[in-house]
C-alpha positions in Angstrom: 128.0 78.9 164.4 124.1 79.3 164.2 122.6 77.7 160.9 120.7 80.6 159.2 118.9 79.0 156.4 117.7 75.0 156.1 116.3 73.9 153.0 115.0 70.4 152.9 113.0 68.3 149.8 111.1 65.4 150.2 110.3 63.6 147.1 107.8 60.9 146.4 106.1 59.3 143.4 103.5 61.6 144.3 105.1 65.2 145.3 108.4 66.9 145.6 108.2 69.3 148.5 110.8 71.9 149.5 110.5 73.8 152.6 113.2 76.6 153.4 113.7 78.4 156.8 115.6 81.5 156.9 116.1 83.0 160.4 117.6 86.2 158.5 115.4 89.3 158.8 112.0 89.0 157.6 111.8 89.3 153.7 109.0 92.2 152.6 107.6 89.6 150.4 107.9 86.5 152.7 104.0 85.3 152.3 104.5 85.1 148.3 107.3 82.5 149.0 104.6 80.3 150.4 103.5 78.4 147.6 100.9 75.4 148.0 97.9 75.3 145.8 95.8 75.5 149.1 95.3 79.2 149.8 94.0 78.5 153.2 97.2 76.4 154.0 99.2 79.3 152.8 97.6 81.5 155.4 98.0 79.2 158.3 101.9 79.0 157.3 102.2 82.5 157.0 100.7 82.8 160.7 103.3 80.0 161.6 106.1 82.5 160.0 104.9 85.4 162.0 104.9 83.9 165.3 107.5 82.0 165.0 109.7 84.8 163.7 111.5 82.9 160.5 110.8 83.0 156.9 109.2 80.2 155.7 109.3 79.2 151.9 107.3 76.5 150.2 107.4 75.1 146.9 105.0 72.2 145.8 105.1 69.8 142.8 102.6 67.3 142.6 103.1 64.3 140.2 99.1 64.4 139.0 96.6 64.8 142.0 96.0 67.9 143.7 94.8 66.2 146.7 94.2 68.6 149.9 95.2 65.4 152.3 98.6 64.8 150.3 99.7 68.3 150.0 99.1 69.0 153.6 100.7 65.8 154.9 103.7 66.0 152.8 104.3 69.9 153.5 103.6 68.9 157.1 106.5 66.1 156.9 108.7 68.5 155.2 108.4 71.4 157.3 108.9 69.2 160.0 112.1 67.7 159.0 113.3 71.2 158.4 112.7 72.4 162.0 114.1 68.7 163.5 117.4 69.4 161.2 117.7 72.9 162.9 117.0 71.8 166.1 119.4 69.0 166.0 122.1 71.3 164.2 121.9 73.9 166.9 122.0 71.8 170.7 125.3 72.8 170.6 124.9 76.6 170.5 122.0 76.2 173.4 118.5 75.9 171.1 116.0 75.3 173.8 114.0 72.6 172.0 110.6 73.3 173.7 108.0 75.9 174.3 104.5 76.7 174.7 102.1 79.5 173.3 98.5 80.8 173.4 97.1 82.1 170.4 94.3 84.8 170.4 92.0 86.1 167.7 88.7 88.1 168.6 86.6 85.1 170.0 88.8 82.3 169.5 91.8 81.2 171.7 94.4 78.2 171.6 96.9 76.8 173.6 100.2 74.8 171.8 103.0 73.3 173.8 106.0 71.2 171.9 109.2 69.5 172.8 111.8 67.9 170.7 112.9 64.9 172.0 112.6 62.2 169.3 109.4 61.0 170.2 106.5 61.9 167.6 103.2 62.4 169.2 100.5 64.6 168.1 97.4 65.3 170.2 94.6 68.2 169.5 91.5 68.5 171.6 88.6 70.7 170.8 87.3 70.4 174.5 84.0 70.1 173.3 83.6 73.1 171.1 81.9 72.6 167.6 84.5 73.3 165.0 83.0 73.5 161.6 83.9 70.4 159.3 85.4 72.8 156.6 86.7 76.5 156.4 88.0 78.4 153.5 87.6 75.3 151.3 89.5 73.0 153.2 88.6 70.3 155.8 89.3 70.7 159.0 91.0 66.9 159.1 93.4 68.0 156.6 94.3 71.3 158.8 95.1 68.6 161.5 96.8 66.3 159.1 99.5 69.4 158.4 100.1 69.5 162.3 100.3 65.7 162.5 102.8 65.5 159.4 104.8 68.0 161.4 105.2 66.0 164.4 106.2 62.8 162.0 108.8 65.0 160.2 110.3 66.8 163.6 109.9 63.5 165.7 108.6 65.6 168.6 105.3 65.7 170.7 102.8 68.5 170.1 99.6 69.0 171.9 97.1 71.6 170.8 94.3 72.6 172.6 91.3 74.8 171.8 90.0 77.2 174.7 87.2 79.1 172.9 86.1 79.7 169.7 83.0 80.0 167.3 83.9 81.3 164.0 85.9 78.3 162.0 88.6 80.9 160.2 89.3 82.1 163.8 89.5 78.8 165.4 92.3 77.7 163.0 94.1 81.1 162.9 94.2 80.8 166.8 95.4 77.1 166.5 98.1 77.9 163.9 99.5 81.4 165.9 99.8 79.3 169.2 101.8 76.7 167.4 104.1 79.4 165.6 104.8 80.9 169.1 105.6 77.7 170.7 108.1 77.2 167.9 109.4 80.7 168.5 110.2 79.4 172.1 111.6 76.4 170.9 113.8 78.1 168.6 115.4 80.4 171.1 118.8 80.2 171.8 120.4 80.2 175.3 124.2 80.4 176.4 122.9 78.3 179.6 122.1 75.6 177.5 124.8 75.1 175.3 125.1 71.2 174.4 122.1 70.5 176.6 119.0 68.5 174.9 115.3 69.3 175.4 114.7 66.4 178.0 116.8 64.8 180.8 117.2 61.8 179.0 119.7 63.2 176.6 120.7 62.3 172.9 119.1 59.0 172.0 121.5 56.5 170.6 120.9 53.2 169.4 123.2 50.3 169.0 122.2 47.7 166.4 123.7 44.0 165.7 122.4 42.0 162.7 123.7 38.7 161.9 
């Protein structure tokens, strides 16, 4: 049976983040359910939801400081963990577990490729293009941090390449759109892939002995 809703809560002394993935039909108010204190991050997660074809609900409670880096990292990790749980739970159902996609808007184009093989690795390349240090009140490094946090939570490999772009808003929209599309393809269920893993190494198992 395919899981349709997964909710993950991550608690630290600094934050309590809950991310819910709902694979049922899109809710009309889906964007209003993305509630971080960072409007542009909400907009980026909205792009992920739209391209990945999944309702993403985000709730953020902070202990004291509304630090952009903290919010991006913790939300990214929690989102990644929710996606990890979905992938793991649906291996028997034939979830693909890998995918790629190209996101475009006006002059900007980006490509993302992802694979869920319990290997946490993230790389983003701007390929010599001049990306603004700040866009819509957010630092580019914090928008990267969200993606890096996702990789940590999801234990996946994610490569992002900016192909074209001048406008900062468009650059990040293209990047996050491509990421959402890569997830869409990774979420795909195929009868042929029932019981298969993303990589040929199969499911990783550790044997630990202590004395």
